[in-house]
N, C-alpha and C positions, 0 to 999 in steps of 0.2 A: 696717731688716732687710736692705736691699740691701748696705750698709758691713759688715755680720755676716759675710756669705757671701764676704766676701775673705780669712778669719780661720779657722784650724782650732779647733774640729773641725768648724764648719757648711760651710767649704768643700767638706770632704771628702764630708761626708753629702749636700751639694747636688749635687755631681760625679756621686755613685754613684747617685743617683736620676736623675738626667738622662741617664745613661749607659742604665740599664736601661728607662726610659720612651722615650728614644729607640729602641732597638734593637727592642723589643718591642712598641711601640705607635706612636709617629711614623712611622717607615719602613715598616712595613706600609700604614698609611693613605695614606701619600704614594703608595706604588706603586699602591693600587686608585685613588685619585684622579686619578692621572695615565694612566691606561688610555684614556680618551676623549681623541681629540688636544685636543680644544676646551677642556679643563680644564688642559692643560699650559701653562706660562709662555709658551711660543711654540709652534704647532702642529706644525712641522717638528722639533721636537726630539725624540730617544728618550724614552722613559720613565726610563732610566737617567741622563741628563741632567739630566731634570726633578726626580728625588730629590735627585742630589748637587747641584745648584743648593738645593734648599730646606735640605738638611744643612749646607751652608756658611754659609747665613744663621743659621741655629739655631747653630752654632758660634760665629758672632761676635757673637750676642746671648749667650751663655753667657759669651764671653770678655771682654764689657763688664761683666757682673754680676761675675765671682769675679777678674777681673784677668788677667793674661797667665800660663801657667803656668810661665816662666823668665823671668828678668830679661834684658831686652832690651840688647845692646851700645849704646854710647852715646858721646858727642863726647869724654867725661873719659877714655877710657883705649883702648889697642889690645886688644882681647879676643883671647886666642889660640885657636888651634883647630887640628885636622888641616890640612894644607896651607892654612893662613891666612897671608897675606902682608901684613901691615900695617906700614904707615909712618906717621911724623908729616909732616903738612902746615905750613908754616912760616906764622905770620899777615903779614898785608901791611897793616899801619898805616897807611904812606906812599902808598898808593893809595886810600885813603878820602878821597873829596874831593866837590867840588861837592854835587848834590841826595842822594847816597849817604851823604854826611857830615851832611846834616842830618836824613835819616831816622834815621841811626844815633844822632843825640844825642837825637832825640825819644824812640827806644825804649831808649836808654841801654844799647847795645851797641857792640861794637867788634870788630876783627878778633882771632882767637885761633887758638892752634895746635891743631888738631884730626886725628883719625885718617885715615887713608883706606886702602882694602884692593885689593890686585892680584889677579884671577883670570887663569889662563892656560891656552892650549889645551891640551886632553889629550896629554902626551907631549912638550910644550914643554920646551926646555932654556933658555929665556930667563931670566936671573937678574932678580929683584926690580929695578923700576926702573931697567935698563939704557936705555941711549940706543938710540933707534929703528933697525931694520933697514930696509934700503933696500926703498921701498916700502910700508912697512907702517901700515896703520891701524889708531889705538888709539882705542877706544869711551870716552867719558868718562860715567860712569853717575850718574845722580840717582834716589835711590828715590823710591816714592811712601809714601803713607801720612796723607795728608791734613795734612802739616806736623807732625804730632803722635804719629804713631806709627811703627813699622817700623824699619830699619836698613841701612847699607852693608855690614855685614858679611857674607860668604859662606853663612852660616847662616840668613839671612833668607830667607823666600819670596819676594821680589821678585828674589833674586839666580839665581832659574830664568830670569829673561831673559837676564843675562849668559851663562849657561851655555848656553843654545839660540843666541845671536850667534857665541860662540865654537867651537860646533859645526857651524853651517851656513855663517857668512861664511868664505871663505878666507883672503881679507887681513886679518881680524881674529885676531891672537893671544895678545891680553890685553885686558883690560878693566879700568879702574881706578873706584873707586866712593869718594864722597867722605862720610863721615861727619858730615854738617851736623848743627846744634844744632836740636832738635827744638823746638815750643812749646808752653805749657802755661798754663794759669790765663786771665785775662780782663782786657781793659780795663788799668788802670795797673798792676794784680798781674801781668799775663802776663809770663811768663820767656820769653826768646829769640825775642821777636816780630820781625817784619819789620823793618829787612833781616838778621837774624843769618845767615838760612839763604844769602841772596845773599852776604854777604861770605864765608862758607865755599866758596861753589861757586866764587867769583872766586879764591880761593885756590887751591882745588885747579885750578884752569885754570892758573893762575900757574905753581905748580909742576910741572905736565905740559911747559910750554914752557920754563921758565928752569933747572929742575933736573933734569928727564928729559932736555929737548932736543928734544923734539917741535917740528916745523912746525905752527902752527896750520891748515893745510890739510889736515894729515893725523889731526887729530883731529875724531870724530865723536861729538856730544853728544847723549847719550841720555836720557830722561826719562819715567816713566811716572806716570801720575795726578799728584799734588802735584810730584812730580819732572818731570814735564813742563812745569808752570807755571814751576819752578824753572828749566828749561833755556832755556825762553823769555826769562826775566827776566834769566840770564844773557847769552845771544847779545845780547839787545838792549841791553845795557849796554855790551858789547865793541863794538857796532856804533856805537852813538852816542858814544861815549868812546876812538875811535882817535885816535892822536896825544897821549894823554893819560897815557902810561907803562903800559898795560896791552897785552898782547900784541893780534895781530890776530882778529877773530871765526875760530870755528871751520869747517872745511870742510864740514859738513855736519851736520845734526840729524834725529833720530829722536824722533817724540812719540807714545807710546803711551798713549791713552784721557788725553791731558793734562786737568788740571783748569786749564781755560783761563778761566773765569769766576767769580769767587769773589763774585759780588754775590748778594743774595736773590731777583734777578727771575729765577734760572734755574727756579726752583720754581713759576712762574705757570701758570695753568690751559692746558691743552692742550700742555704742554710735555714734551719726552722725560722730564723727572725723574720727572712723575706717570704718563704712559703708559706706560714701560719698568718703574716700580717693580716689578712682579711679575716680571718677567725678568732683574733683576739682583740681585746679592748683598749691594749698596749699599744699597738700600730706598730709604724715604722720608725727606726730611729731618726731622730732630729734633734736639732737645737733645744728645743723645749721639752725633751724626752729623756730617756736614761741617759744618753751620753753628756749632757748638761750636768745629770745627776751625779755620773763618775767625776766628772772634771771638778765639781764642788767638795764631793768625797775625799778626791785625793788631793787637790790644793797644791800646796809647794812641792809634794812628793811627784807631782808629774803623773800624765796618764800610763806614760810606760813602765811605772812600777806594777801596774796591772799585768803585764806580760812576766814579771819576774818574782813575784811575792804570792807565795800560797796562802798566805794570810788574807791575801784578796781576791785574787783568782784559784779558790782550790780545784775547779774543773778547767783551767786551762789546757788550750789545743798544744801550748808550745812545748816541745819534747825535750828541750833543754830545761825546762822547769823541773826539778826532781820532786815531785808530791807524794807523801804517803800517809797512811791514814792507820798505821799502827798504833794500838793503845785507844783507839776511839770506841766508845760505846755502840751498843744496840742502836738503829739508825732506821726510821721510818722515812723513805723518798717519796713525796708524791708529786709526779708529773702529768702534765695536761697535754694528750696527745694533739690538743688544738692550740696550745699556747708558743709563744715564740722564745721560750727559754728551752723549750725541748731538747735540741741538741745539747747543750751544755748540761742538762740534768743527766742524759743517757752518758754523759762522759763523765760525769761526777759519780754515778752508780758504778761504772766500770771500774774507777779509779778506786771507790772503796770496797767493791767484792772482792778485789786482787789481794787487798791487805786482810779482810774481815771476814769474807765468803759469804754467801746467799743464802738467806733463812726464808721460810715460809710465813712467818708469824707466830707460828703455834711450836714449833720447836727450835727453840734458841739455838740449841746446840749443833743446829745444821749449818749455822751463819749469823753475822749479826746484820745483815742488812736486808732491809724488805722494801721492795720496790711494788709502787701502785702505779698506775698509770691508767685512767679511763681515758680512750682514744678521741673521745669530742669534747673535753673538758676544756675549758680556757685558763689562763693565768688566774691563780689564786682563787680556786673555784670555791674554795672553802666558805670564803668570805663572802660570796655573793649567794644570799637568800633564793633566787630564783633558779640557782644552777641546780636542778634535782632532775634525776634522782643520784646524779655523782656525788653531792655534797653529803648526802646522809649516808651513802653508801659508803664512802671515804671516812666517815665519822665512825661507823660501825665497825669497818676492817682495823681502824686505829684503835679502837676499844679492846677489840680480839687481842689485837698486837701488845697492847698496854697489859692485859691480863697475863700475858704469856711470860712475864718480866717476873 
């Protein structure tokens, strides 16, 4: 029955039913049950935020049932649109070597040409892919979506992060996003498994340095959710393979609700994944959620590699995995106190601080890691327009942090 709901007329009938039942039944019930503070996902939340969270979760459930409302842009083409500045990123087959070559051979993937998209500050006169201005910082954005959904395209919901950074960070006049390949399927049948996304992220970084002419120290790598995982993997590879033909590591990194541990242990008893399940729109682990995304992403490598590879689970709780962050750049870590990723982000902070030191965002000499944790924020709140004041407060704090570089 679920498969039929992806096709007309069943899809239309189902969506009509969901619309009326949500507007006239669910929302009134959600409002009534949110009046007592103890019944809200977080006691400090307003009734409005409580209802919007439940509505967001319900919309996600509907989308999983009927599929997306429109075709999502992907790595196969530059999708045009109003004020869309798309470019092609050249492949880098000559740089695929060492363990990256081994992983790529196991997964049967190689470096290919992919799209990238530029977003400019409102009113900017900078030409697309123009050489950098003196003192300019450029954000290299890697979008979230569990490695299996969403897009780098400016029409994607995660593009709200880029727009927020352009609005609030004075020294950032443009953001470049990489349309890395998404994973699908499972096991040996998986499409675009690890390290396909890493190959694409590396190609985008090389493009910024060698084609656009940016100094690596002026690049801020930003990633949200799965994009945060990819940002960590990209930076780690650049740090560990200097003088191997790759550019130097970036000057800074921004991690927003990073999916820093892909192992199944994140759902252990008393974990934030279970404790915060009611206050986050991601919800519980299930076959249609991040476990399935992890299986698609890891493909022929198997889920067990998430317990042994720091490129995949940099905040793993596995004590046998030796993880270091020596040589990493200044890093801004944002974690929501109400999100299911909270525990893994705390571990990431501890591991990074142990090697880099903790700073306050104003005096970089005090340490390289800046921790920002609004207590009632959900996963990836900077991409959620209604999540105020946390969204704007975080963007302003990032602006201060960037200005200190």
